PASEBA-1860 file (N, C-alpha, C; in nm, 3 decimals):
! residues 206
1> MADRTGKF> 11.679/6.851/11.109/11.733/6.837/11.243/11.613/6.782/11.331 ~ 11.642/6.685/11.406/11.532/6.608/11.475/11.453/6.698/11.574 ~ 11.523/6.793/11.646/11.449/6.867/11.751/11.391/6.996/11.697 ~ 11.393/7.019/11.563/11.335/7.133/11.503/11.191/7.103/11.475 ~ 11.108/7.105/11.580/10.976/7.074/11.565/10.888/7.189/11.622 ~ 10.755/7.171/11.631/10.663/7.268/11.682/10.681/7.399/11.601 ~ 10.700/7.510/11.679/10.702/7.640/11.619/10.817/7.651/11.512 ~ 10.919/7.568/11.527/11.031/7.574/11.439/11.023/7.490/11.314
9> AGDDPFEI> 10.917/7.410/11.314/10.902/7.307/11.202/10.887/7.374/11.065 ~ 10.948/7.314/10.967/10.923/7.355/10.829/11.054/7.345/10.745 ~ 11.040/7.346/10.621/11.154/7.335/10.531/11.187/7.467/10.451 ~ 11.104/7.567/10.482/11.112/7.691/10.409/11.114/7.804/10.513 ~ 11.217/7.875/10.527/11.229/7.981/10.637/11.127/8.094/10.619 ~ 11.095/8.120/10.483/11.002/8.236/10.463/10.859/8.187/10.505 ~ 10.822/8.058/10.490/10.694/8.012/10.537/10.689/8.013/10.683 ~ 10.797/7.979/10.755/10.800/7.990/10.901/10.782/8.133/10.945
17> ARRWLAEA> 10.859/8.219/10.881/10.847/8.362/10.916/10.700/8.410/10.894 ~ 10.641/8.375/10.789/10.496/8.414/10.763/10.406/8.358/10.878 ~ 10.429/8.235/10.909/10.349/8.174/11.019/10.364/8.243/11.151 ~ 10.491/8.279/11.183/10.511/8.356/11.308/10.446/8.488/11.307 ~ 10.452/8.560/11.193/10.393/8.690/11.183/10.236/8.678/11.190 ~ 10.179/8.580/11.131/10.037/8.557/11.138/9.995/8.533/11.282 ~ 10.077/8.461/11.363/10.043/8.436/11.495/10.051/8.571/11.578 ~ 10.156/8.652/11.548/10.173/8.777/11.614/10.062/8.878/11.578
25> ETQEPNDP> 10.005/8.864/11.463/9.902/8.960/11.429/9.773/8.944/11.512 ~ 9.758/8.821/11.579/9.644/8.799/11.660/9.665/8.846/11.806 ~ 9.794/8.869/11.843/9.828/8.895/11.980/9.897/9.020/12.007 ~ 9.977/9.069/11.916/10.063/9.188/11.939/9.971/9.314/11.934 ~ 9.973/9.398/12.025/9.876/9.507/12.029/9.903/9.614/11.927 ~ 10.029/9.635/11.890/10.060/9.744/11.790/10.169/9.701/11.697 ~ 10.144/9.723/11.564/10.247/9.704/11.460/10.319/9.571/11.474 ~ 10.256/9.456/11.460/10.320/9.330/11.465/10.421/9.311/11.352
33> NAIALSTV> 10.414/9.391/11.246/10.510/9.385/11.134/10.627/9.483/11.148 ~ 10.642/9.550/11.266/10.753/9.638/11.285/10.889/9.569/11.298 ~ 10.983/9.620/11.219/11.122/9.562/11.231/11.224/9.676/11.275 ~ 11.331/9.638/11.340/11.438/9.729/11.368/11.547/9.709/11.253 ~ 11.546/9.800/11.158/11.633/9.785/11.041/11.768/9.856/11.069 ~ 11.874/9.782/11.035/12.009/9.840/11.051/12.082/9.854/10.917 ~ 12.146/9.970/10.905/12.238/9.995/10.790/12.369/10.054/10.845 ~ 12.458/10.081/10.759/12.584/10.143/10.805/12.609/10.256/10.707
41> DADGMPNA> 12.674/10.362/10.770/12.711/10.482/10.689/12.850/10.464/10.625 ~ 12.899/10.567/10.562/13.031/10.559/10.480/13.145/10.537/10.571 ~ 13.135/10.564/10.706/13.239/10.542/10.798/13.227/10.405/10.870 ~ 13.125/10.323/10.832/13.099/10.200/10.894/13.022/10.210/11.028 ~ 12.972/10.334/11.058/12.900/10.349/11.180/12.746/10.305/11.158 ~ 12.698/10.212/11.240/12.564/10.161/11.214/12.454/10.257/11.262 ~ 12.335/10.247/11.189/12.225/10.319/11.215/12.104/10.217/11.229 ~ 12.019/10.241/11.319/11.902/10.155/11.332/11.776/10.234/11.355
49> RMVLLKEI> 11.662/10.187/11.300/11.539/10.256/11.317/11.419/10.154/11.285 ~ 11.304/10.190/11.333/11.189/10.103/11.317/11.119/10.137/11.186 ~ 11.093/10.035/11.103/11.008/10.051/10.987/10.914/9.934/10.983 ~ 10.817/9.942/10.897/10.711/9.842/10.886/10.739/9.750/10.767 ~ 10.751/9.618/10.798/10.762/9.518/10.697/10.627/9.501/10.625 ~ 10.623/9.505/10.490/10.498/9.507/10.420/10.475/9.372/10.346 ~ 10.582/9.290/10.330/10.556/9.160/10.267/10.670/9.068/10.297 ~ 10.634/8.940/10.318/10.728/8.833/10.320/10.704/8.749/10.190
57> EAHGDGDG> 10.789/8.758/10.096/10.778/8.684/9.975/10.823/8.537/9.993 ~ 10.744/8.445/9.957/10.783/8.305/9.967/10.755/8.241/9.838 ~ 10.848/8.191/9.768/10.826/8.136/9.628/10.812/7.985/9.629 ~ 10.809/7.924/9.741/10.783/7.781/9.754/10.895/7.685/9.732 ~ 11.012/7.745/9.702/11.132/7.668/9.676/11.248/7.696/9.768 ~ 11.213/7.754/9.878/11.312/7.796/9.971/11.373/7.942/9.943 ~ 11.316/7.999/9.840/11.364/8.133/9.802/11.253/8.236/9.837 ~ 11.297/8.359/9.861/11.201/8.462/9.905/11.272/8.590/9.942
65> AFVFYTNY> 11.202/8.681/10.000/11.254/8.810/10.041/11.159/8.883/10.143 ~ 11.216/8.978/10.208/11.139/9.070/10.294/11.132/9.204/10.236 ~ 11.022/9.268/10.224/11.001/9.387/10.150/10.941/9.497/10.243 ~ 11.003/9.621/10.234/10.951/9.740/10.300/10.958/9.855/10.208 ~ 10.903/9.967/10.245/10.897/10.083/10.160/10.943/10.211/10.222 ~ 11.006/10.303/10.153/11.060/10.421/10.217/11.097/10.525/10.111 ~ 11.148/10.637/10.151/11.198/10.736/10.063/11.346/10.697/10.036 ~ 11.373/10.682/9.905/11.512/10.646/9.864/11.615/10.749/9.903
73> DSQKGQEI> 11.577/10.866/9.914/11.674/10.978/9.955/11.692/10.989/10.103 ~ 11.623/10.907/10.186/11.639/10.912/10.326/11.772/10.851/10.367 ~ 11.812/10.872/10.488/11.942/10.812/10.535/11.956/10.671/10.506 ~ 11.852/10.594/10.546/11.860/10.451/10.527/11.861/10.416/10.377 ~ 11.790/10.494/10.295/11.791/10.467/10.149/11.925/10.487/10.089 ~ 11.997/10.601/10.132/12.127/10.630/10.077/12.229/10.525/10.124 ~ 12.219/10.485/10.252/12.317/10.386/10.300/12.292/10.247/10.237 ~ 12.170/10.211/10.212/12.146/10.088/10.136/12.201/10.097/9.998
81> AATGKAAF> 12.177/10.214/9.932/12.231/10.229/9.792/12.378/10.213/9.788 ~ 12.448/10.256/9.901/12.590/10.253/9.901/12.652/10.113/9.928 ~ 12.586/10.034/10.007/12.637/9.916/10.047/12.565/9.793/9.979 ~ 12.433/9.811/9.955/12.359/9.699/9.903/12.328/9.593/10.008 ~ 12.340/9.629/10.134/12.322/9.531/10.245/12.243/9.594/10.358 ~ 12.168/9.512/10.435/12.100/9.550/10.547/12.073/9.436/10.643 ~ 12.032/9.463/10.766/11.989/9.366/10.861/11.874/9.412/10.935 ~ 11.790/9.322/10.992/11.686/9.364/11.082/11.655/9.260/11.182
89> VMHWKSLR> 11.584/9.304/11.285/11.527/9.220/11.394/11.383/9.247/11.404 ~ 11.299/9.141/11.400/11.158/9.150/11.430/11.129/9.085/11.557 ~ 11.080/9.153/11.652/11.066/9.100/11.796/10.922/9.114/11.836 ~ 10.870/9.002/11.894/10.734/9.005/11.946/10.734/8.968/12.091 ~ 10.709/9.069/12.174/10.695/9.043/12.322/10.578/8.948/12.355 ~ 10.474/8.955/12.285/10.362/8.872/12.310/10.392/8.722/12.292 ~ 10.469/8.688/12.185/10.507/8.555/12.160/10.639/8.513/12.225 ~ 10.709/8.609/12.265/10.853/8.587/12.321/10.934/8.523/12.212
97> RQIRVRGT> 10.932/8.578/12.097/11.007/8.530/11.981/11.065/8.643/11.905 ~ 11.174/8.614/11.827/11.231/8.709/11.737/11.285/8.638/11.611 ~ 11.297/8.725/11.509/11.360/8.675/11.379/11.464/8.777/11.342 ~ 11.585/8.729/11.325/11.701/8.808/11.277/11.728/8.774/11.136 ~ 11.755/8.884/11.054/11.784/8.865/10.917/11.898/8.951/10.870 ~ 11.994/8.897/10.788/12.093/8.973/10.725/12.098/8.936/10.576 ~ 12.117/9.040/10.486/12.103/9.008/10.349/12.147/9.122/10.254 ~ 12.133/9.086/10.126/12.159/9.195/10.026/12.029/9.254/9.989
105> VTREDGAK> 12.034/9.375/9.942/11.914/9.458/9.915/11.908/9.505/9.770 ~ 11.792/9.497/9.707/11.764/9.558/9.574/11.633/9.630/9.589 ~ 11.613/9.719/9.491/11.499/9.807/9.493/11.374/9.727/9.442 ~ 11.262/9.759/9.498/11.130/9.718/9.434/11.069/9.850/9.380 ~ 11.095/9.874/9.256/11.063/10.007/9.204/10.970/9.998/9.084 ~ 10.888/9.884/9.077/10.799/9.866/8.959/10.656/9.868/8.993 ~ 10.582/9.771/8.937/10.435/9.770/8.952/10.396/9.740/9.097 ~ 10.474/9.660/9.163/10.441/9.626/9.299/10.445/9.744/9.393
113> ADAYYRSR> 10.549/9.827/9.372/10.563/9.957/9.446/10.449/10.046/9.411 ~ 10.412/10.058/9.290/10.292/10.145/9.245/10.166/10.101/9.318 ~ 10.145/9.966/9.317/10.020/9.914/9.384/10.021/9.938/9.533 ~ 10.139/9.920/9.594/10.136/9.951/9.740/10.111/10.093/9.769 ~ 10.177/10.181/9.687/10.161/10.322/9.712/10.015/10.361/9.692 ~ 9.940/10.305/9.590/9.802/10.339/9.575/9.714/10.281/9.693 ~ 9.762/10.182/9.760/9.675/10.124/9.867/9.688/10.211/9.995 ~ 9.781/10.301/10.002/9.793/10.382/10.119/9.686/10.494/10.120
121> SLKSRLGA> 9.659/10.553/10.237/9.568/10.661/10.243/9.614/10.777/10.162 ~ 9.521/10.862/10.126/9.559/10.975/10.040/9.655/11.069/10.115 ~ 9.629/11.093/10.248/9.717/11.177/10.322/9.853/11.119/10.335 ~ 9.869/10.986/10.339/9.999/10.921/10.343/10.071/10.934/10.215 ~ 9.995/10.924/10.102/10.058/10.941/9.968/10.113/11.078/9.953 ~ 10.027/11.183/9.998/10.068/11.322/9.979/10.187/11.345/10.073 ~ 10.184/11.291/10.193/10.299/11.306/10.280/10.422/11.252/10.232 ~ 10.420/11.152/10.151/10.542/11.102/10.091/10.604/11.202/9.989
129> WASEQSRP> 10.514/11.276/9.926/10.562/11.381/9.840/10.626/11.498/9.924 ~ 10.560/11.532/10.030/10.593/11.653/10.107/10.719/11.639/10.193 ~ 10.742/11.519/10.239/10.855/11.499/10.336/10.987/11.472/10.266 ~ 11.091/11.561/10.292/11.232/11.542/10.255/11.292/11.458/10.362 ~ 11.264/11.334/10.372/11.291/11.247/10.484/11.444/11.250/10.522 ~ 11.465/11.256/10.654/11.591/11.262/10.717/11.664/11.396/10.707 ~ 11.609/11.492/10.626/11.673/11.621/10.617/11.624/11.720/10.727 ~ 11.697/11.824/10.760/11.654/11.916/10.855/11.521/11.987/10.823
137> LSSRAALV> 11.439/12.014/10.922/11.306/12.077/10.907/11.291/12.189/11.003 ~ 11.255/12.306/10.948/11.260/12.428/11.043/11.145/12.426/11.137 ~ 11.028/12.357/11.107/10.918/12.362/11.200/10.815/12.264/11.149 ~ 10.719/12.221/11.244/10.608/12.146/11.206/10.519/12.222/11.102 ~ 10.514/12.348/11.123/10.421/12.437/11.040/10.475/12.438/10.893 ~ 10.606/12.428/10.875/10.667/12.426/10.748/10.627/12.287/10.675 ~ 10.617/12.186/10.753/10.584/12.057/10.691/10.437/12.060/10.650 ~ 10.355/12.113/10.738/10.213/12.119/10.710/10.191/12.208/10.584
145> AEVAKVTA> 10.265/12.322/10.569/10.255/12.404/10.457/10.297/12.328/10.328 ~ 10.395/12.253/10.336/10.445/12.175/10.219/10.336/12.072/10.175 ~ 10.270/12.004/10.279/10.164/11.916/10.240/10.053/11.986/10.169 ~ 10.017/12.108/10.207/9.920/12.188/10.141/9.963/12.220/9.994 ~ 10.086/12.238/9.976/10.143/12.271/9.833/10.132/12.152/9.754 ~ 10.180/12.038/9.800/10.179/11.919/9.718/10.027/11.871/9.694 ~ 9.940/11.893/9.780/9.800/11.862/9.764/9.743/11.947/9.644 ~ 9.777/12.068/9.637/9.724/12.157/9.534/9.790/12.114/9.400
153> RHGTDPAR> 9.922/12.070/9.405/9.990/12.031/9.285/9.944/11.898/9.230 ~ 9.931/11.796/9.319/9.912/11.658/9.275/9.763/11.608/9.291 ~ 9.675/11.688/9.355/9.542/11.645/9.370/9.507/11.528/9.443 ~ 9.402/11.459/9.413/9.351/11.354/9.486/9.399/11.208/9.446 ~ 9.473/11.213/9.332/9.531/11.084/9.287/9.670/11.101/9.253 ~ 9.759/11.120/9.342/9.899/11.148/9.311/9.974/11.018/9.266 ~ 10.056/11.030/9.165/10.137/10.919/9.131/10.246/10.899/9.231 ~ 10.306/10.775/9.232/10.412/10.751/9.325/10.538/10.835/9.292
161> PPFWGGFR> 10.593/10.892/9.401/10.712/10.982/9.373/10.829/10.904/9.320 ~ 10.905/10.958/9.234/11.021/10.879/9.181/11.123/10.851/9.287 ~ 11.124/10.920/9.395/11.220/10.902/9.505/11.165/10.812/9.613 ~ 11.059/10.742/9.591/10.989/10.666/9.695/10.953/10.529/9.638 ~ 10.985/10.423/9.709/10.951/10.287/9.661/11.000/10.180/9.768 ~ 11.013/10.067/9.713/11.040/9.951/9.807/11.186/9.907/9.795 ~ 11.222/9.834/9.901/11.347/9.766/9.907/11.318/9.619/9.947 ~ 11.383/9.532/9.878/11.369/9.383/9.898/11.499/9.328/9.955
169> ISPVEIEF> 11.492/9.274/10.079/11.604/9.210/10.139/11.606/9.068/10.112 ~ 11.708/9.020/10.047/11.722/8.875/10.019/11.825/8.821/10.115 ~ 11.772/8.735/10.205/11.864/8.697/10.321/11.976/8.600/10.278 ~ 12.090/8.624/10.342/12.198/8.523/10.346/12.193/8.443/10.478 ~ 12.141/8.502/10.578/12.110/8.433/10.705/11.976/8.477/10.769 ~ 11.901/8.378/10.829/11.786/8.402/10.899/11.800/8.325/11.032 ~ 11.771/8.395/11.142/11.778/8.317/11.272/11.636/8.332/11.335 ~ 11.585/8.219/11.376/11.457/8.215/11.453/11.495/8.186/11.599
177> WADGDFRL> 11.440/8.266/11.690/11.476/8.261/11.828/11.343/8.258/11.912 ~ 11.337/8.169/12.015/11.221/8.161/12.100/11.263/8.154/12.243 ~ 11.192/8.219/12.336/11.228/8.224/12.471/11.218/8.081/12.537 ~ 11.321/8.055/12.621/11.322/7.936/12.695/11.336/7.958/12.851 ~ 11.299/7.862/12.925/11.303/7.878/13.073/11.452/7.885/13.114 ~ 11.471/7.974/13.216/11.609/7.990/13.270/11.706/8.041/13.168 ~ 11.653/8.119/13.070/11.736/8.176/12.959/11.800/8.073/12.873 ~ 11.750/7.953/12.875/11.798/7.846/12.779/11.712/7.854/12.659
185> HDRFRWSR> 11.729/7.957/12.579/11.650/7.987/12.466/11.676/7.889/12.351 ~ 11.583/7.878/12.256/11.602/7.798/12.139/11.639/7.889/12.022 ~ 11.747/7.853/11.940/11.789/7.938/11.832/11.826/7.846/11.721 ~ 11.774/7.880/11.598/11.808/7.802/11.479/11.852/7.911/11.372 ~ 11.975/7.887/11.314/12.023/7.973/11.218/12.021/7.904/11.081 ~ 11.948/7.969/10.992/11.940/7.920/10.853/12.047/8.001/10.771 ~ 12.138/7.936/10.698/12.239/7.998/10.617/12.217/7.961/10.473 ~ 12.229/8.062/10.380/12.207/8.041/10.242/12.333/7.959/10.187
193> QTGAQPWS> 12.304/7.864/10.105/12.403/7.781/10.037/12.372/7.761/9.903 ~ 12.467/7.707/9.820/12.439/7.671/9.686/12.419/7.520/9.675 ~ 12.365/7.477/9.566/12.336/7.324/9.547/12.192/7.297/9.560 ~ 12.168/7.167/9.568/12.030/7.119/9.575/11.958/7.172/9.693 ~ 12.021/7.187/9.810/11.954/7.237/9.928/11.986/7.385/9.948 ~ 11.892/7.471/9.939/11.918/7.616/9.937/11.971/7.661/10.079 ~ 11.938/7.591/10.182/11.967/7.637/10.321/12.031/7.525/10.405 ~ 12.125/7.565/10.490/12.172/7.475/10.598/12.121/7.529/10.722
201> VVRLNP> 12.090/7.445/10.821/12.026/7.486/10.945/12.112/7.425/11.063 ~ 12.147/7.519/11.158/12.213/7.463/11.283/12.153/7.525/11.403 ~ 12.149/7.447/11.503/12.099/7.497/11.635/12.214/7.572/11.703 ~ 12.189/7.689/11.761/12.283/7.771/11.829/12.270/7.765/11.978 ~ 12.372/7.776/12.054/12.361/7.796/12.203/12.285/7.930/12.234 ~ 12.219/7.928/12.343/12.143/8.051/12.381/12.230/8.174/12.389
END
C-alpha cells in the first residue's frame, strides 16, 4: 500500500511490532512490554488484565507469535485452555501508538519456558510456586508463610513448576494504530491469509 510508509513501513508485521517496542523501551517510563490481555469465560463474559509480553517471535517469513508466561491454573490460563483464543492491546502513551492482536493460543511448555523461568529472580521463581494464582487468599501473611515453605522445600534452584509456563499467541489479525491530528488516526489491519502472501493489509477509517 502506497501510503504505508514511515513508522508503518515493512512487509513483516512481527518486525514492525519489534521496532515499535524497541522505540517504546527508550521512552516509556514503566513496563513498555505491558499488554492488556483479554480472554472469555464459559459464559462468554470477557476478562481483561495486564501482563508482560516477554517475546515477539519473528521467523523472517511473515510468521511469528507473541509470548507471555503465567500460571496455567490461573483464570486466564483456564480460559485460554478452554477456548484456545485470546486478544490483547499494547498501548504506549509516549509514542501515541498501539497494537491490537487477536489469535489462537498454544502452550510454550518446553526448553524456552525453562530458560525464561531460570532467568527470573530467585524470589520470583519461588513466588511462582507459592501463589495459587486467581484463587482466594486469606491474608498477605498466609502468602508470605507459603513462600517460606516452598523456599525450604525447593531451595535456591527451584525447577519450573509444572503448572507454570508460557503461552504463544499466533495472530489471525494485527492492527497498528498511530495518533493523528484532529482524531484522524492512522490504522492498518493485517489479516492472516493462505497462499503465497501470508498477510493482507488494509487501511481503516479512524
